N, C-alpha and C positions, 0 to 999 in steps of 0.2 A: 293185620298179620303181615309180617315182613317176610320177604322171600330170601332164602339163603343165597349168598353169593357163591358163584362157582369158582373153584380155585384156578380155573383156566381163563376167566374173564379179567381184563385189565381194569384197575380202578379208574373211575372217571375223574378227570381233572376239572376243576371249576374254570370256566372261560372268563378272562378279564374283559370287561366291556370297555373297549377303547374309545367309544363314541364315534362321531362322524369322522371320516377320513380328513376332511378339510382342517380339523383342529390340529392335527399333527403337523400340517404344512404351514400353518399360520406363523409361528415364530420365525422359521427360516425366510419366509416371504417378506415379513416385516423387516428383518435384518437386511435382506438384499435391497429392499426399497430405500432404507435409510442410507446404506452405503452408496447406492446409485445417486441419491439426491445430494449427498455430500460431495461425491466425485464431480458431479455436474457443476456444483457451486464453486468448487476449487479450480476446475480446469476450463471453465467456460470462457469464451472470448469476451464476455461482458465484464471481465475484471477491469477493463479500462472504464473507469467511471468519471463522469464530468459533472461539474457544477454543484455536486451535493456535499453533504456533511454538516454536522451541527455547528461548525464555526463560521460557515458562510453567512455574511451579513453582520458579523460581530467583530469587535476589535481584535486584531491579531495579538496573540500573547507575546509580550516583550521577551527579549533574551539578551544576554551579554555573553558572547563566546569569543574564543580566540581563533584567529585564522592559522593555517599551517605555517605561515611565515611569522607568527607571533603577534600580529596586530589585533587588538581588541575591537570587536564590532558589536554594536547593539542595534536592535530594530528601531528603538526610539530615536537614535541619531539620524535615521533615514526618513523620519516623518517629514511630509511635504513632498516626497518623491514616491511614485509608484514602485512597488517591489515585486519581483518574481523570486520566490523562495523555493528552492529545489532540494529535497532530501534524496541523497544518492549514496552509492558505494562503488568502489572499483570492481567488485566481484559481480555486479548486477548487469546482466545482458541488456535489458531495455535501457539502462542508464547510458550504455555505450551508444545505442542507436540514437538517443536524443541529444547527446553531447554536442554534435555539430550545430544543432539548432541553438543551443545555449551560447556557443561561441559566437555565432552570427548575431544573436540577440544582444549579447554583451557589447558588441561593437557599436550599438546604438546608444549605449548609456553615456550620460554626460553628468556634469556636476549637479545640475538641477533636474535632470531627466530620470529615466528609468534606472533602477538599481537591480542588478541580478546578484543573488547570494545563494551559495550552495552550502548545505549542512551535511556532513558525513554521518551516515547511519550504520552503526555496528561495523565500522571499518577496523579490522583487526591489525592491519599493517599500514601505517601511514606512508611508507615508501611506495606501496602500490597506488595509493591515492595521488601521491606526487607524480608518479609515472603517468597515471591517467590524465592528470591536469596538463602535463607536458605534451603527451601524445595528441590531445585535442586542442591544445593552445588556449586553455581557458584562462582568461585574464580578469576574472572577478574573484572576490574573496570566497574561500571555501573553509568552513568553520568546523572545529572539533566540537562534538557533543558527547564527550566521553561517558557521562552518566545517563545519557538519553533523556534528560529532563525536558529538553526542548521538543524532542520527538514525541514524548508523552503528552506534553502540553498541547501539541498540534494533533494528537490522535493518530500519529503515523504508526501503522502496523506492518506495512510492506512498502517496498520502494520499487520504482521511483514514485514520489508524490510531490506535486507542485502546487503552491499556493500563490494566488494572484491578489496582491494587497494594494488598495488604492492609496492616493497621496494623503488621505486622512487616517491611514492605519487600519482600515477595515478590510477584512477578507471578502472579496467579491466573487471569487471562483476558486474551485479546487479541482485538480485533475489527478487521477490515479492511473498508473501504468505509463509505459513509454509514450511520450508526446510525439505526434507528427505535426507538420506545419499547420494543418487545419485546426487541430485542437489547441495548439499554442495560440493561434490567432483569436480563437474564441475567448481564451483567458485574457489576452492582451486587450481586446475590445472591452471586456468587462471592467477593466481598470482605466479606461479612457486612452489607451495607447493605439497607435496605428498598427495595422497588421504587418507582420514580417514579410 
């Protein structure tokens, strides 16, 4: 027997079972954790990486590029000499910090000794690169890589990146981020050169 409902009583609403409270906080907490992990990875000081990379211990990819003054330069013509290969751009702050070291290093190069080579990375304005070279008195070839094929072959994703190639054409060391003297010397020693 059902009881009649009173006209004065409010109808009862079914209550939704929302489950445990932690379930509603789980998606935002996971999102926050992911954002925090990505932020840490991007802005961590460990962005300066040394010695690693899949190319270390392998022959350096050859290239034939043209310098800003129009001279063709290939890696194969430098075989028999240790090479320090630096990917850089005028708009890159850490590139400016390491430029005086590359100037000093290039003063040690000779016909049969160390070769320093720069490769422009996503340089939109060549005049800016020329001004940079003049400002820091860089006397080594700096090459155009307009289609980024060379950067892609070397796996360059951010600059500066520096590859230390021995006289047999094998990459012995790679450094990511602005070099200081200590890290430059680690790379030089890996290719049999005296420290700077």
